[in-house]
Steps between C-alpha positions, in 0.01 A plus 500: 500500500193583713437666833481164673708369783501269795515659845807366680359544850149356470533293181201676341495569127444861398356658186392848395217571257402831345205622294427867424573668836432191714783307664468159666775347713442125528647256751447126444566228756402132522157467655135412445397742224399807701520836317521814714501851349582796727405291804159404355376182336488486118119485490468802728759711315383418145122436507476482118547147367703608195756670726517195728559279195775732372683468832469121513570430129877452534453265796237296313700463178806372688297277734634660818177656629474265800874472561605857574382795710514849345546816704449804276545870568327725245519874459398756241260480209149360511361154569545371145857625473582349839350164401713478187807620691440214744474259207841602369659504847377149577635375167843649572505358852404155367807506274720568804321216682522248213701583187324229298182709486671766286400351161136460605473853636684659208281316248184611680606866495522535878847656494430774246481846654201702381673837474200713400476798729304824502669767290592813690321832449698756297496872567273707273265205449190384684624143530779289363414583138174699491549867433275789589191555284548754220276806519468719188333785690 
């Protein structure tokens, strides 16, 4: 159903989130609520409060913020895309951790993939759709 699974060796729950060109691989394990992104603390990696809130939303809505540790690896995209990729990855990993959270996360829209991406540039045009300016003389 989703790209979620439980690691057989370590017992961690895995989830992958995507947004635009950003990809976040999330690993959840029982712990004290620490969130690490690319080896850095959440507050150091995402200094903007809205991005921090986006990452922690899924943990807050399920009430597992203080019960699990999140280890996240992000790549691609910009900070906003990475934050929302983390949000989706955490939600998917939470389902692998506890299947009862599915209804809450689905109802909140945490499992919906935002598939909007930049349209590619076409040959003969200046951008994806803009043509060259017409010159009469």
